[in-house]
N, C-alpha and C positions, 0 to 999 in steps of 0.2 A: 299173484295178479291173475285174475280170470282171463280166459282166452278172449272174450268179447272186449274186455278192457284193453288188452294188448292190441287187438285189431284197431280199436278206436285210437289208441296212442299212435300207431303206425300211420293211420290216415291223417291225423292232426299234424304229426311231424312232417309228413310228405307235403301237406298243404303249406306248412310254415316254410319249408325249404323252397317251394315254388314261388311263393309271394315274396320271399327274400332274395330270390335269384338276382334281381337287378342290383341289390346291395352288394352282392359278391362280385359281380362283373363290372359295375360302373366304377372303374378306377382310373384316375387321371394319369397322364404320362408326365412325370416330373423329373425323370433322370436324363442327363445329357448323354449323347453319343460320345464314345471315347475319342472319335476323330475331331470333335469340337473343343476338346480340352486343351488347356495350356500345359506347358511343362513346369512353369514357375508361377507361384501365387504369393500374395502377401501373407495370407493365413490359410492353413490347412486344419480343418476340424475333423477329427475321427470319431464318428458316432453321431447319429441323428435322433438321440433320445430327448428327454426333457430339456437337458442343458444344451445339447448340440443344436437343436432347432432354434433356441433363443440366441445363442452365440452367432450362428450363421446369419440370422435376420438382423441382429444389431450391428455386427461388424460390417455387413454389406451395405448399411445405410450410407456410408461414405462411398460415393461413386468412384473415388480415386483409389480405392482399395479393392483388390481382387481376393475372392474367397472360394475355396474348394471344400465342399462338405462331402464326406465319404461315409456311406452306410453299407453294412454287410447284408442287410435285408432289403426289402422293397416296401412299397406302400401296403398298409394293412387293408384287408377287405372290409366291407361296410358292416360286417357282423360286429366288429370291434366297437362300432358306434352305438350299438344297442346296449344300454347300461348294464342290465343284469346278466348278459350273455358272455361276459368276459372270460369265465372259466373255459368256455368252449375252444378258445384259441391257445390255451396252455397245453403244452405237449404236442403242438403242431409245428409247421415250418416257421411260424411267427414267434417261436420260443426257442431260445438257445438250448433248452432241455438239460440243464445242469442238474446233477445229483451231488449230494454231500458224500463224504466218506461215512462208513458205519459209525454211528455215534456211541460213545462210551457211557455217557451220563443220561442220555435221553433217547427218544425215538424207538423205544422197545416195541411199540405197536406198529412200526413201519416195516415194510418189506426190506429185509437185509439191514434194518436199523438205519436206513438212509432217508434223508429229507429231499423232496423235490425242491429245486430252487428256480422257479420260473423267472426268465429274463426276456423281455420283449426284443424281438429281432425285426426291425423295420422302422419306418419313420414315425417318431413318437416314442419308440422304445417301450419300456415297461409301463409307461403311462397309458399305453393302449390295451393292456391286459390286466391292469390292477383294478381295485375297487373304487377308485376315483375320489377317495375321501380327502377333503381339503384340510390341511393341518395349519394350526395357528402358531405364529412365531412366539416362542417363550423367552422372556428376558433372562431367566435363570440359565438357559442353555448358552446364550451369548456371553453372559458373565463368566461362565465356566471356561469358554473358549478363550476369552481375553486373559484369564489367569494362566492359561497354557502358553501365552505369549503371542496369540494371534491379534495383530494390531488392528484397531479401528473397526472391528467387526460389529461391535455393539452400537457404534456411532452411525455407521452407514447402512448396514443391511436392512434395518426396519424401513428406511426410505424406499428402497427398491421393492421390498415386499409389499408395502402399501400401494405403490404405483402399479404393481403387477396384477393385483386382485381387485375384483369388483363384485359385490354381492347384490348390486342393484342393476337390473337389466333395462332400466329407463335410460341409462347412459352407456353406450358401447363405443369404444374407441380402439384403434389399432394397438397391437402388442399388449393386449390385456387378456388374462386368463379368467374366464367367467365362472362363477360358482352359483349354485342353486340349492336352496334348502330342501332337504328330503322330508316331506310331510307324511310320516307314517303314524297311525294311531298308536302303535307300539312305542314310538318315541315319546308321546304324551304320557303314556303309562309309566315309562321309565322316569320321566321328569317328576311326576307326582310321587313316585316311590322314593326318589332321592330327597325330595322335600320332607317326606314323612320320616326319613332316616337322618334328620338334621344333626343328631349327635355324632354321626360318623364323619362330618365335615366333607362330604362329597360335593363335587361341582358337576352339574349337568351341562352338557354341551350339545347343542343342536347339531345335527348332521348336515354339513354343507358338502356338496360334491361338485367336481369340475364337469358340469353338464350344462349345455345350452340348447334350449328348444328341443329337449328330449334326446339329444345326441351327446355322446362323450365329447368333451372339449379339452384338447391338450395344447401344448405349446406348438405342436405341428399346425394346428388350426389357427391359433392366435398369432403366431409369429411367422413360421416358415412359409405357409401358403401364400401370404401376401407379398413375400419377397422373391418368389420363384422366377418372376419375369425380369428381374434385374439382370442386366448383361454382365455385371461384375461378379455374380454369384453362379458358380457351377456346382451341380449336384450329380453325384454318381452313386448308383445302388448296386446291390448284389456283388459288392467288391469288399474283400476282406484285407485289412492292413496287416501285414505280417511282422513289420518292425519299424521303428523310428530310426532314421539314418543319423548317426552322430559322429562328428569328427572333432578332435581336440576339445572334447566335452562341450560341444555346441551342436544342437540339433539343426539340421538343414533340410530334411525331407522325410519322406516315408516310402516304403516299398509295399506294393499292393498286388493282389491276385484277383483276377476276374475271368471266369471261364477258362482257367488254366494258363492265362497270359499274365506275365509279370510286368509291372510297370512302376516306375518311380516318378514322384513329383517332389519339387522343392518349394520352400517357402521361407519367409523371414521368421515366421513363428508357427510352431506346431502345437495344437491344442488337443489333448486327448479328452474325449467326452464319451468314452466307451462303456462306462459303468463300473460298479464296484468289483466286478470279477474280471472283465476284459481289460480295463486300464492297467491294473497291476500285472496282468498277464503280458500285455504289450511291452511294458517297461522291462520286465525280466527277459523277454525274447530279444529286446534291444540291448541287453547287457547292463541294465541298471537294476540292482537288487542285491541280495545277500551274496557276497562273493563266493562263499563255500558251496552254496546251492547251485549257483550258475556254473561253476567249474565242474561240478559233478555231471552236468549235462553238456559239457564241451561248448559252452557259450562264452564268447569273448567278453571279459568283464570291462565295462566302460567306467562304471562307478559303483563302489561298494556302499549301497544304501540298504541297511539291514531292515528298515521299516517297511519296505515294499512288500505288500501282501500280508503284513502282520496287522494286528489290531482289528480283526474282523468282528464286528458286532451286529446284532440283529434283534429285532423284537420277536419274542417267542410266545405263542398263544396256547392257552389251554381251553378247548371248546367244551361247553356243556349244553346239551339239548334240553329245551323246556317246551313241553306241550301246553296248549291252551284250548279253551272251549269256544272262543269267539272268532269269527271269520275276519281277522284283521291282519293276517300275515301274508307273506308271499309264498304261494304254493305253486308247484309245477302245473297243476290243473289250471290255475289262473293264467300262467305264462302261455300255456298252449291253447287257451280258449279262443274261439273265433272272435269274440267281442274284444278281447285285449289286443289281438293281432291287428284287427281292423282299426281299433282306436289309435294304435301306435303308427301304423303305416300312413294313415290319412290325417291324423291330428297331432301326432307325436305326444300323446298323453297316455295315462294309465300306468300299470305296473312295469311295463317294458320301458318306460321313460325315466325310471328312477333307479338309483343305487339301492341295494338292499340294506345298507347301513342306516339304522333308524335313529341312533343317538349314542352318546358316550358318557359314562360317569367316571370322572377323574377323582383320584384321591390325593391328598397332600403328601402321602407317604410314597409317592411315585409309582402308582399302578393305575391301570385303567380297566374299565369293564365296558366292552363294546357290544351293542345289541345288533345282531344281524337278523333281519326279518324273514329269512328263509325258514319256512315251516316244514316243507317236505324236501328231504335231502336224498335224492336218488344216488345210489352207490356208484353207478357207472359214470355219471356226470361228475360227481364230487371227488372221485378218485383221480380225476385229471388234476385236481388242485393238490391233494395230498398223496401220500404213498402208502396209505394204510393197508394192512392185511385185511382181507375180507371179513374175517371173524371179529376183528377189533372194531371195524367200521360199524358192523351191525349191532354191536353192543353199545357203541356210542350213539348211534342213531337208529333206535329200534323200529321206527316207522318208515324206513327208507323206501319201502315198496308202495307206500300209500301216497299217491300224487296229490291228494286233496287234504292231507293232514295239516292242521293249523298248529303253529308253534314258532319258535325262534331259537337262535343259538346265541348264548352268552360267551364272549371271548375275553378271557382275563389275560392281561399281559403286564409285565414290568416295564415301565417307561424308561428306566435307566439300568438295564441289565449289566452285570459286572463280568459275565463270562466273555472270554475273548478267544477267537479262533485265528485261522490263517488260510491263505491261498498260496500255493506254490506250483511250479511247473512240474508236469509229469514227464515231459520230454521237450526237446528243442524244436519240435514240429508244431507249427502254428495250428494245425488241424486238430491236435490232441487237446481235449478239455483239461483244464488245470485240476489239481487236487484241492478240493474245498472242504475244510474242516471247521465248522462254526463253533465246535465245542459247546453246544447248547447245554445249559444247566450244570456246567462244570463248577461254577461258583455257588456255594451254599446260599448266598444272598438271594439268588434268582428263585430258588425253591421257596424260601421263606416268604418272599415278596408275593409269589403266585398263590401260595396257600392263604395268605392274608386276604388277597383279592377274592378267592373262592369263598371264604367265610363271609365277606361283605356281600357277595353275590347272593348267598343263601338268605341273608337278612333282607335283601331287596325283594326276593321272591316271596318272603313271608309278609310283606306289607299289604295293606288293603287294596291298593290299585292293581297289584298283580293277582291277588287272590280273587278279585272280582271277575277276572277273565279266565279263572280256573288254571292258573299257572302251576305246573308240576315239573320239578327237575327229574330227569332220568339219568341217574348215576350209572356209568358204565361198569358193571360188576365183572371185572376181569379176573379170571381164575388166579393169576399170579398175585393179585392184590387182595384177594378175599381173606387171606390169613391175618390181615391187618385190621379187620373189623372187630369190634368188641363183642361180647357175648349177647348184647342186646341188638346187635346188628347196626350199631352206630358207626359213623365215619371217624376214625382216629387220625391223628397227625400223620402216622406212617401210611395209612390208607390213601390219604390225599396226595402225599408225596409219590406214592407208587403210581397213582392215576396220572399225575402230572408228567412223570418220567415216561409213561407208556403212550399217552395220548396227545401231548402237545405238538404243535406244528409251527413252522415259520409263518410270520406275518409279512414276508416278502420285503423286508427292509435291510438287506445286507449293506454294510457301509464301513468306512474307516480304513480301507486297505491301502490308501495313499494319503495318509492323514496330514492335514496342515498342522503346523506347530511353531513354537518360538525357536530362537537361535540356539538355546541351550537344550533343546529336546533332541536327544540322539536318535529317537525313533521317528521323528518327523520326516516326511517325504517332501512336503511342500512348505514354502514360506507363506507369509500373510497375503502375498499377491498371486497365489496359485502357481508359483514357479517351482519346478523341480529343483531341489537343492543340488548345487554343484554342476548342473547342466543348463547351459544358456539356451534361450529361445524355445523352451519346452514347458508347457503348463498342463495342468489337469483340472478340469471343471466337471464334476459329477458327484454322485453319492460317496465315492471313495474318499473324498477330501474331509468328510465329517470326522473330527478327532474323537468325539464321544457321541453316544446316541442322542438324537433329538427326542424330546418328551412327547412328540406327536407324530402324525403321519408325515414322512419326510419329503414327499414329492414336491409339495408347495415350497418348502425351504430350499430344495435344490434348484428350483426355477429362479428363486430370488437370488441365490448365489451366482447363477449364470448371468443374470442381468447385471449384478454387481461386478462380476469379473469382466464382462464386455466393456464396461466403462474404464476399468483399470487398464485393460489392454489398449483401448483407443488412446488413452492418455500417455501410454508408453511410446506410441508411434505418432507424434504430432504431424500435422498436415504438411509441415515444411520438409519432412523426410522424403 
């Protein structure tokens, strides 16, 4: 980068920070003072992420029920509201900052072979730092869950899903998560390419994101904000729950720490909504989990539930950079331009008002190809997302120092990966991060599935719509993989596998670590009503409950599950009690 360009970049960044200052500072006060809290509530909800915000809002609708919502973080600053800037909050105080263990089967291009696993810390949770893509409920997923013994999920969940989402902004009502179509020219190109490849039986899906009037729109906005003034809903932040209090296999309260002060609260029902990593962590700290593992850490065993922390599944992406010759992508120079900043600040329009995901091509053989419209991928910014070694990143994204480069990233992923990992405690201290081993690509199916997706991706690029815009794949020629290319320099099966094992990264969908299941499922942690097996008055509602991967982006499904769970809980405690 030339010195003059660097100076220009610094000036623009400085201007951007100044004009966005009010976004950072203008944060409402939503947390209660500890002196105004009760000692006992009807419901205690741990975690104010996607599920927790919905649960708190729905359960507090009954003015005769008292609800305490506890969040370890605080309110996100306004930068989280600007759709394409979500990566900037990863690796900050708004992120739990988890890392996986060194991976045996994958992540060879990552520092120490570890994957970053961003998890949102604050009101809205990970939905405040994700890519906002709206996922559609798939009947096949529900049928699979019913076969596992989860009752009525296919019958009831679609109703809650349909009530929760609205793609028409002509009608806006309370407790509705709004979505907006992301209109990128690259999405149109992908749609035309899918049609040209009719023999591949691909399905093009327009990109809808949880955005409203140019701002990120989460369950915090749709549900919790409108409920905060209710006198029966108390909210505390910057407070970490250290364990669930259980006596005679019945949960009756929680222990929490804030500013070094320990305090306990009791309730009729405890609901963990702390996410796929922290919910199993809390269960284990509370003595619920694999007996042998708990005893090694001198934790008093309350219930030997071997499924806690097991069954960790996640979508795993292989990214490929594609350069183009038409100015239709999202570049850093566009994001930093005075025109776009002005357009966003005053009109909430332009590239800063959109998610970069332009469209998705789904295949019947359970893989998807996601088009991210980012054309210029600065290493310093995008290393916040991944944990790539510098030399690997530069080979994957050869134009990373060109802020005006036009292009996009194709992300191939298996919708139903078969690899399974685990989460276990490292110590009995709540401050210590758990051991997270996703076991990415351990199962051969995941490799074969991803290779198939990459081959289809190549056929898409060869279509007329992509060739008209000068699309060219830039294969990352990594030294360790070069031996697998044939004499003509073509990509062999082994070469593709090597690239996938080197370059793939998480798509931020860890789930399944407190899975729901039927009565005969020895690894199930929850029953069909979100209740922890063998422990009364304790439920879990978040991504950890998903027994198998969803075939889409899971945040929308988790929100629907929370809405469904809130009705189940309300029916459990009728008005007469």
